[in-house]
C-alpha positions in Angstrom: 32.3 15.0 0.9 30.6 11.9 -0.6 30.9 10.9 -4.2 27.1 10.5 -4.9 23.9 11.8 -3.3 21.3 9.6 -1.8 19.3 8.9 -4.9 22.2 8.3 -7.1 23.9 6.1 -4.6 20.7 4.2 -4.1 20.4 3.6 -7.9 24.3 2.9 -8.2 24.8 5.9 -10.5 27.6 8.4 -10.8 26.5 11.6 -9.3 26.8 14.4 -12.1 26.8 18.1 -11.0 25.8 20.3 -14.0 28.4 22.9 -12.8 30.7 23.4 -9.8 28.1 25.8 -8.2 25.2 23.7 -8.8 23.2 22.6 -5.6 21.6 19.7 -7.3 22.9 16.8 -9.5 21.5 16.4 -13.1 19.1 13.5 -12.0 17.8 15.3 -8.9 17.1 18.4 -10.7 15.3 16.7 -13.6 13.2 14.8 -11.2 12.6 17.6 -8.8 13.7 15.7 -5.7 15.9 16.8 -2.9 19.7 16.2 -3.6 21.0 14.9 -0.2 24.2 13.4 1.0 23.7 11.3 4.2 26.3 9.3 5.9 26.8 6.0 4.7 25.8 3.2 7.2 26.5 -0.6 6.7 23.8 -2.3 4.6 21.1 -4.3 6.4 22.5 -7.4 5.1 26.0 -6.7 6.6 24.6 -5.6 10.0 22.6 -8.8 10.4 25.5 -11.0 9.3 27.8 -9.1 11.8 25.1 -9.8 14.4 25.2 -13.6 13.9 28.9 -13.7 13.9 29.2 -12.0 16.9 26.6 -14.3 18.6 28.5 -17.3 17.4 31.7 -15.9 19.0 30.1 -15.5 22.3 28.2 -18.8 22.0 24.8 -17.4 22.2 23.7 -17.6 18.4 20.0 -17.8 18.0 18.0 -19.0 15.0 16.0 -15.9 14.9 18.4 -12.8 15.2 16.6 -9.7 16.4 17.3 -6.3 14.8 19.0 -3.6 17.1 17.9 -0.1 16.4 17.9 2.9 19.1 14.4 3.4 20.3 12.9 0.7 18.2 12.3 -3.0 18.6 11.9 -5.5 16.0 9.7 -8.6 15.4 11.6 -11.4 13.5 9.1 -13.2 11.3 9.8 -16.4 9.4 8.7 -16.5 5.8 6.0 -13.7 6.1 4.9 -15.4 9.4 3.3 -18.3 7.4 2.0 -16.0 4.8 4.2 -18.0 2.4 3.5 -21.7 2.4 6.1 -23.5 0.2 7.9 -26.8 0.3 11.3 -25.3 0.0 11.6 -22.5 2.5 14.7 -21.0 0.9 12.6 -19.8 -1.9 10.8 -17.4 0.7 12.1 -14.2 2.4 12.2 -13.5 6.0 10.6 -10.3 6.9 11.7 -8.1 10.0 9.5 -5.3 10.8 10.8 -2.1 12.6 8.4 -1.5 15.6 8.4 1.7 17.5 7.8 1.8 21.2 4.1 2.2 22.1 3.2 1.7 25.7 -0.1 -0.1 26.4 -0.4 1.7 29.8 0.2 5.1 28.5 -2.3 4.6 25.6 -5.0 3.4 28.0 -4.6 6.5 30.1 -4.7 8.9 27.2 -7.7 11.3 26.7 -9.7 10.1 23.5 -8.6 13.4 21.5 -5.1 12.6 22.5 -5.4 9.3 21.4 -6.7 10.3 18.1 -4.0 12.8 17.4 -1.2 10.4 18.4 -2.3 7.1 16.9 -5.1 7.6 14.4 -4.5 10.8 12.7 -1.2 10.1 11.4 -2.6 7.1 9.5 -6.2 7.9 8.8 -7.1 11.7 9.4 -10.5 11.5 8.5 -12.1 13.1 11.5 -12.7 17.0 11.3 -10.7 19.2 13.8 -13.9 20.8 14.8 -15.4 17.5 15.9 -12.3 16.4 17.7 -12.1 19.6 19.8 -15.9 19.6 20.5 -18.0 17.8 23.3 -19.3 15.5 20.4 -16.1 13.2 20.5 -17.2 12.2 24.1 -20.9 12.2 23.4 -20.9 10.3 20.3 -20.7 6.6 21.2 -19.9 5.3 17.9 -17.0 8.0 17.2 -15.6 7.3 20.7 -15.6 3.5 20.1 -14.2 4.0 16.6 -11.3 6.1 17.6 -10.5 3.6 20.4 -10.5 0.7 18.1 -8.3 2.7 15.5 -5.9 3.5 18.2 -5.7 -0.1 19.1 -5.1 -1.0 15.5 -1.9 1.3 15.5 0.7 -0.6 13.4 3.0 -0.2 16.5 0.6 -1.5 19.1 1.5 -4.8 20.4 -1.8 -5.8 22.2 -3.7 -8.6 21.0 -6.4 -7.8 18.3 -10.2 -7.9 19.3 -12.4 -10.3 17.6 -13.9 -8.8 14.7 -17.4 -10.4 15.1 -17.8 -8.6 18.4 -16.9 -5.3 16.9 -19.3 -5.6 14.2 -22.1 -6.6 16.6 -21.1 -3.6 19.0 -21.2 -1.2 15.9 -24.6 -2.8 14.9 -26.2 -2.3 18.2 -24.8 1.2 18.6 -26.1 2.4 15.4 -29.4 0.8 15.5 -32.1 1.6 13.0 -31.6 5.6 13.0 -30.1 7.7 10.4 -26.2 7.6 10.8 -24.8 11.0 11.8 -22.0 12.6 10.1 -19.8 12.1 13.3 -20.5 8.4 13.5 -19.6 8.2 9.8 -16.3 9.8 10.2 -15.6 7.4 13.1 -16.6 4.5 11.0 -14.0 5.7 8.0 -11.2 5.1 10.4 -11.8 1.4 10.5 -13.0 0.5 6.9 -9.4 -0.4 5.5 -8.4 -1.5 9.0 -10.6 -4.4 9.9 -13.1 -6.6 8.3 -16.3 -4.6 8.9 -19.8 -5.9 8.0 -20.3 -4.6 4.4 -23.8 -3.4 5.5 -22.0 -1.0 7.8 -19.7 0.4 5.0 -22.7 0.8 2.7 -24.5 2.6 5.3 -21.7 4.8 5.9 -21.2 5.8 2.4 -25.0 6.3 2.1 -25.1 8.7 5.3 -22.3 10.7 3.9 -23.9 11.1 0.4 -27.3 12.2 2.2 -25.4 14.7 4.4 -23.7 16.1 1.2 -26.9 17.2 -0.3 -28.0 19.2 2.8 -24.7 20.7 4.1 -20.9 21.3 3.2 -19.1 18.5 4.7 -15.6 19.0 5.8 -12.9 18.1 3.4 -11.2 15.4 5.6 -14.5 13.5 5.7 -14.8 13.7 1.8 -11.2 12.8 1.4 -11.6 9.9 3.6 -14.9 8.8 2.0 -13.3 8.9 -1.5 -10.0 7.1 -0.5 -11.6 4.2 1.3 -14.4 3.9 -1.3 -11.7 3.6 -4.1 -9.7 1.1 -2.6 -13.0 -1.2 -1.5 -14.0 -0.7 -5.1 -10.7 -2.0 -6.4 -11.4 -5.4 -4.9 -15.3 -5.3 -4.8 -17.1 -3.6 -7.8 -20.4 -3.7 -6.0 -19.8 -0.5 -4.5 -21.5 2.5 -6.3 -19.9 5.6 -7.6 -19.8 8.5 -5.0 -19.6 11.4 -7.4 -17.0 13.1 -5.0 -14.5 15.4 -7.1 -11.2 14.0 -6.8 -9.4 17.4 -6.2 -10.5 17.2 -2.6 -7.6 14.8 -2.1 -5.3 17.5 -3.7 -6.6 20.1 -1.4 -6.2 18.0 1.7 -2.6 17.0 0.6 -1.4 20.6 0.6 -1.7 20.9 4.2 0.1 17.4 4.9 3.9 16.9 5.8 5.5 15.5 2.6 7.6 13.1 4.5 4.5 11.6 6.4 2.8 8.2 5.7 -0.5 10.0 5.2 0.8 12.3 2.5 2.1 9.2 0.4 -0.9 7.2 1.2 -3.0 10.0 -0.4 -0.7 10.2 -3.4 -1.1 6.7 -4.2 -4.8 6.8 -3.5 -5.2 9.8 -6.0 -3.5 7.5 -8.5 -6.0 4.9 -8.0 -8.7 7.3 -8.5 -7.3 8.6 -11.7 -7.1 4.8 -12.9 -10.7 4.4 -11.9 -11.8 7.4 -14.0 -9.6 6.3 -17.0 -11.3 2.7 -16.9 -14.8 4.3 -16.8 -14.3 6.8 -19.7 -12.5 3.9 -21.8 -15.7 2.2 -22.0 -17.6 5.1 -23.0 -15.5 7.4 -25.1 -13.9 6.5 -28.5 -10.5 4.9 -28.4 -7.3 6.1 -29.7 -5.8 9.2 -30.5 -2.9 11.2 -29.1 -5.1 13.0 -26.4 -6.3 9.4 -24.9 -2.9 8.0 -25.3 -1.3 11.0 -23.3 -3.5 10.5 -20.3 -2.7 6.8 -20.1 1.1 7.3 -20.6 1.1 9.9 -17.8 -0.7 7.7 -15.5 1.5 5.0 -15.9 4.7 7.2 -16.0 3.4 8.7 -12.5 2.8 5.2 -11.0 6.4 4.2 -11.9 7.9 7.4 -10.6 5.7 7.3 -7.3 8.3 5.4 -5.2 11.0 7.9 -6.0 9.7 10.7 -3.7 9.3 8.2 -0.6 11.3 9.0 2.3 13.7 6.2 3.6 11.3 5.3 6.4 8.6 4.5 3.8 10.6 2.5 1.5 10.2 -1.5 1.5 13.2 -2.2 -0.9 13.7 -5.9 -0.6 11.6 -8.8 0.8 14.5 -10.1 3.0 15.3 -6.6 4.3 13.6 -4.9 7.3 11.1 -2.2 7.0 8.5 -0.3 9.0 5.0 -1.5 9.0 4.0 1.7 7.2 6.4 1.1 4.4 4.9 -2.5 4.0 1.4 -1.1 3.8 2.3 1.3 1.1 4.3 -1.3 -0.8 1.3 -3.7 -0.8 -1.2 -0.9 -1.8 1.5 0.0 -4.8 1.6 -3.6 -5.9 -2.1 -4.3 -6.4 -2.3 -0.8 -8.1 0.3 -1.8 -10.5 -0.7 -5.3 -11.1 -4.5 -4.0 -11.9 -3.4 -1.4 -14.2 -1.1 -3.8 -16.3 -3.8 -6.5 -16.2 -6.4 -4.0 -17.4 -4.2 -3.0 -20.5 -3.4 -6.6 -21.3 -7.1 -7.6 -21.4 -7.5 -4.9 -24.0 -4.6 -5.9 -26.1 -5.9 -4.9 -29.6 -6.9 -1.3 -28.4 -5.2 0.0 -25.1 -2.4 -2.5 -25.3 -1.2 -1.7 -28.8 -1.9 2.1 -28.0 0.6 1.9 -25.0 3.0 -0.6 -26.7 2.7 -3.1 -24.0 2.5 -6.9 -24.2 2.5 -9.6 -21.7 6.1 -10.6 -22.9 8.5 -12.4 -20.4 10.2 -9.3 -19.3 7.1 -7.6 -18.3 5.6 -10.8 -16.7 8.9 -11.2 -14.6 8.3 -7.7 -13.2 4.6 -8.4 -12.5 5.4 -11.9 -10.8 7.9 -9.9 -8.6 5.3 -7.5 -7.4 3.0 -10.4 -6.6 5.4 -12.4 -4.8 6.4 -9.3 -2.7 2.9 -8.8 -1.7 2.7 -12.2 -0.2 5.7 -11.5 2.0 3.6 -9.7 4.5 4.2 -9.9 8.4 1.0 -11.0 10.0 1.3 -8.3 12.5 0.7 -5.7 9.6 -2.3 -7.9 8.3 -3.8 -8.1 11.7 -3.9 -4.2 12.1 -4.7 -3.4 8.4 -6.9 -6.3 7.3 -7.5 -4.7 3.9 -3.9 -6.1 3.1 -5.3 -9.6 3.4 -7.9 -8.5 0.9 -5.3 -6.9 -1.4 -3.5 -10.3 -1.5 -6.6 -12.0 -2.5 -6.9 -9.2 -5.1 -3.4 -9.9 -6.3 -4.4 -13.7 -6.7 -7.4 -12.8 -8.8 -5.2 -10.5 -11.1 -2.4 -13.1 -11.4 -5.1 -15.7 -12.5 -6.3 -13.2 -15.0 -2.6 -12.8 -16.2 -2.1 -16.5 -16.2 -5.2 -16.9 -18.7 -3.6 -14.0 -20.9 -0.1 -15.0 -21.2 0.2 -18.8 -20.0 3.4 -17.4 -18.3 4.4 -20.5 -16.2 5.7 -18.4 -13.4 2.4 -17.2 -12.5 1.3 -20.7 -11.1 4.4 -20.8 -8.8 3.7 -17.4 -7.6 0.0 -18.4 -6.9 1.1 -21.4 -5.2 2.8 -19.3 -2.5 -0.9 -17.9 -1.3 -3.2 -20.0 0.6 -5.6 -17.9 3.1 -8.4 -20.5 3.1 -9.5 -19.1 6.4 -10.7 -15.8 5.0 -11.1 -16.8 1.3 -12.1 -20.5 1.1 -13.9 -20.1 -2.1 -11.1 -18.2 -4.0 -8.4 -20.9 -2.8 -10.7 -23.6 -4.1 -11.3 -22.0 -7.5 -7.6 -21.1 -7.8 -6.5 -24.7 -7.1 -9.2 -25.9 -9.7 -7.6 -23.7 -12.3 -3.8 -24.1 -11.5 -3.6 -27.5 -9.9 -1.5 -28.4 -6.9 2.2 -28.3 -8.6 4.5 -28.8 -7.5 6.2 -25.5 -8.9 9.6 -23.8 -8.1 9.4 -19.9 -8.3 11.9 -18.5 -10.4 14.3 -17.0 -7.9 15.3 -14.0 -9.7 16.3 -10.8 -7.8 12.9 -9.0 -7.6 14.8 -5.8 -6.7 16.7 -5.7 -9.9 13.9 -6.9 -12.0 11.6 -4.2 -10.5 14.1 -1.3 -11.0 15.4 -2.4 -14.4 11.8 -2.5 -15.8 10.9 0.8 -13.9 13.9 2.5 -15.2 13.6 1.5 -18.8 10.0 1.9 -19.1 9.8 5.3 -17.3 12.3 6.6 -19.7 10.6 5.6 -22.8 7.4 7.2 -21.4 9.2 10.4 -20.5 10.5 10.5 -23.8 7.1 10.1 -25.5 5.5 12.8 -23.1 8.3 15.4 -23.9 8.0 14.7 -27.6 4.1 15.2 -27.5 3.7 18.2 -25.3 
């Protein structure tokens, strides 16, 4: 019998059972999460160290140790595979991604429907079952093409990535000037967050879905996919118009998803983003202050801070230097941009919203936000190649950190910004960032991001929980 359950062991807390017959410890019962006891495995750091020692003993040490796992292979990456460019490489973290085995030959030989169910649906389940099970999946060239591309962009696929310009040209040719069909729009939804699609194609897709909504009842998977992709796009590009799709379509679709799956938690985080967008819209039009307004903002912040608690181990990205699955890295980057956007928005309205939530850009909070930003930049190139929106989220983090620097003048902001340099995709942003912060040198404060994150999360969430309990 283990002394602590998984949750308490992870938090380094003593596991307290309310009674001898209780099936859940006090913390798990309070949070409403499973109270599970799993065998204790050696830590990732200890396993890596043991591997290096064994290699030296056998005179076969390597500078890039591989990560052993049954049925899995790993891709060792140095410093986020050049995503972090710093003079002192010791200040950056190596990131190893845990890759599943996906055979190129087996994928090529699949029927298009099987390809969708195996490689696309577990990540972006936006195409309705009735279309996948009909002849339209073979007859619609755009849908067929998009499913093949989305399968090729699987996070566990090792094939070379197709040139984006060629894909945009192919799609523009296939779409032509005719009105886009619902099936074609569903196919393009699979790619909007996965690759750098021409903005004209994305706008046409959203317009086609809006037009179809006025005539027929669209499947909920298309509505959910439209709202999710549009919300993340709008977070970094405000030019997208509001779609007026009710947020509860995501709740309805989530009810049918496996709660341990990537899709379920991706939808959960997307719903929090949608709630944040709605609150931002209402804050500019409704009177400020009052317990009702405070309650919704406090609940949103509390739910954001509690969001990682329900993630299964396979979707946790705990430390920058520890291995993680590519799905965990994607969720981690989305979460970080969401958190940073929330706190920057609050700090820019310090006299109203900041004071109402008792939040200020003090050093303790800024260390927390800097740890989020730094962690976003430690992203393997393999993940960015197959989920290109992550590169845009990194640029979004840069824009937020510049806003935080203007507000707080917290010196570590410049050191964190100095870690990013994606002039290939964002030459204008790199130039404007350098013009504002200069060229350094700065040394990022090497605080333990893991400890900073969980300490702030624990203290802040407990205070928010107390306020919510007192004001129910």
